[in-house]
N, C-alpha and C positions, 0 to 999 in steps of 0.2 A: 381384037378382044372388045366385046361390047361394054359400054359404060352403063353403070346402074345409076339411074337418076331417081332419088327419093323425094324430089320436090313435089311431085304429083301424088305422092302417097298420102293417105289420110293422116291427120294430125296425131291421132293416138298411136299409129304405127311409127311415126317419126319420133315420138316421145319414148316409145319402147326401145327402138333402135339406139337412140341417144343414151338411154339408161343402161342398156346392155353394153354399149361401147365404153361408157364411163365405168361400169362395174368391171369390165375386162381390164381396163387400164389400172384401176385400183388394185385388183387381184394381182396383176402383173408386177406392179410396183412393190406390193407386199412380198411376193415371192422373190423378187430380185433382192430386196433388203434381207430377207431370211437367208437366202443362199449366199449373198455377197457380204453380209456383215462380218462373218468370221475372217474372210479374206481381207477385208478392209481393216479390221482390228489388228490382224497380224502385220499388215503393211505399216500401219501407224506405229505399232510397237517397235517394229524394226527401224523405222525412221527415228523414233525417239532414242532408241539404243545407240544408233549411229551418231546422233548429235551429242550424246554423253560420252562417247568413246575417247575423244582427246583428253577430257578431264580425268577419266578412269585410268588412262595410260600414264598421265602425269602423276597421279596419286599412287599408282602401283610402283612406278619408278622410285618415288620418294620413300615408300615403305621398304622396298627392296634395298635401297641404299642404307637405310637405318639398320636393317637386318644384317647387311654385310658388315657394317661397323661393329654391331654387337657380336657377330660371330668371330670377327678378327680379335676382339677383346677376349672372348672366351678361349679362342685358340691360343692366344698369348699366355693365358693362365694355365692351360692344361698340357702344354708341351714344355719340354726342357728348353730353357733359353739362357743358360749361363747364370743362374742364380736368382732371378727375380720372379719366377713363376711359383704358383702354389705347388706344382709338381716338384720343383727343385726344393722348396721348403720342406715338403714331406720327406723327400729323400734325405735331407740333412737331419731331420728329427729322427728318422729311422736309424740312420748311422749312429747317432749319439745314443739312442735307446738300446740298440743291439750291442754297442760297446759297453754300456753300463750294465746291461742284463742280457748276457749271451743266450740264456735259456729261452728268451722270447723270440730269438731270431728264427726265421723259417729255414728249412734246409737250403743248402747253397744252390741247388738246381731250381728252386722256386723264388729266389730273390730277384727283385726288379733291378735291371741295370739301365742306367741312362743311355738312351740311344743318341747317336750323333744328330745334331739339328739339321733338318732337311732344308736345303735352299730351294726356293720357288722360282 
């Protein structure tokens, strides 16, 4: 393959070729940035998200533990548990109320009956 030697070319042609080469380089860099910027942005965002992941997992575990504690407290209050729950208190109040005023009692088939406490 023959080699092209521009050293013997006129000075103006060397300047034109250098300017064209520089222009091609600038256009190529601009196109690379335009096409590659979204990919680079997504890559950086992914790396940032991965670096925050351990903290996010720790915080999520803490919040879930708090929610589990809250749910256990709520469950304790809304299930029959031998007298100390809100549900037991309502059953006691209803029993006294229906004994004092039988006309307020619902029909027997609609009355709530305490269910046996389920063991987990």
